[in-house]
C-alpha positions, 0 to 999 in steps of 0.5 A: 365544696368550699371546706372550713379549716380550724387552726389550732391555737400555738401549733401549726396544725390545720384540720379540713376535709380535703387537708392531710389527715389528722390523727386523734388518739390517746386512752378513753380515760386518764387512767394515772400520769405515769400511763397518760404520759408514757401513752403520749410519748409513744404516741408522739414518736409513732406520728413523728415517724410517719409524719402525721399530725397528732392531738392527744385525746384523754378524758378527765371524767366519763360521766356516762359509764355503764355501771356506778362502780365503773372508773370515771377518771381523776375529775377535772382538776387532777385531769386537766392537770395531767393534760397540761403535762402532756403539752408541756412535756411533748408539745402536743395539742389536747382534746377532751370531754366536757359534760356540763356548761360549768366545765367549759371555761376551766377545760378551755384553760388546758385543752386546745379542743373541747369535745361533746360526748355523743349522748349529750350532743343535742344539750343546748346549754353545753353546746353553746357553753363550749363554743363561746370559750372560742375553742374549736368544739368537736361534736360526737354525733349521737347514736340517736342522731341522723346525720342530717340533723347535725346542722341544727348542732352546728347552728347552735354552737355558731349562734355564739359566733364561733364557727370552728365546729367539728363533727365526728361520726361514732356509729348509729344504734342497731338494736340492742347492744350493737352500733352500725356505721351507715357511711353515708353520714360522712358526706352528708355531714360534710355538707356543712363544710365543717371537718368530720372526724371518724371515730374507729374505736368507739364505732365498733363499740357494743354498748352494754354488750357485757352487762355491766360494761360495754364490749367491743369488736375491734377486729373491725376498726381497720375496715372501717377506718379504711371506709372511712378515709376512703371518703375523705376526712379531717381526721381519724379518732382512735382510742389507743392503749399499751394493754387493752385487756387491762383499760380501765374504760373501753379496753374491748374496743381499743386499739393496742399502740403496738398495732397503730403504725401498720393501720396508719401506714395504710391510712396515710397512704389511702389518704393521700391517694384520695385527696 
């Protein structure tokens, strides 16, 4: 199959299912400017050392937290300012979540990729607004969406003329407070020819597993990552933090930055073997 290639603006980076794997990584949410820049710096050092292309991920708002009292982020204006600093200081492309159609154009002024959260992946107005910016759009496949149904999401985005669409597998609901990854979904979504991403850290999340917050089983990040990479994917998505125990969002399923290099060495070797 001939796979689509997505080239990001102002950076020599190509995303495609048959190209070398790209790392999408960062904290779940922007906690502070200092913490965000520190994570970006460490990620760039790791990526350069291992010769893997990196896209920095962080959200300025997490609109779907379990509890009304959970930390959501600094908001769009301050959050985009911090992401702009990441780009300026470290030369990294950035990806961030967009929750409403009204946010899309503003976020596109800074972001290199716009991301649709899983719970919002069928929201037509949001899909169209993000695609109309002309930027690549990464759609997180909802936990409730069958992999063969993503074609309808792709067609909604393509109705704008934008064909730079990425699809992300992040697990499917399996009863209450649990997710399971059906690895068949990756080759099924690859039939669209769009770059497919595997979100390893959200796939081990236990939604609402702690009552007022989500739990997670990060011990399964490595085996699931290996399984996905062995099929051939465009990018691996990992939420990372210097100390996941202190993370303000998704700490239970985030990977420690200290653990990242060892995992990436295995992932890169496997990716080269497969491709």
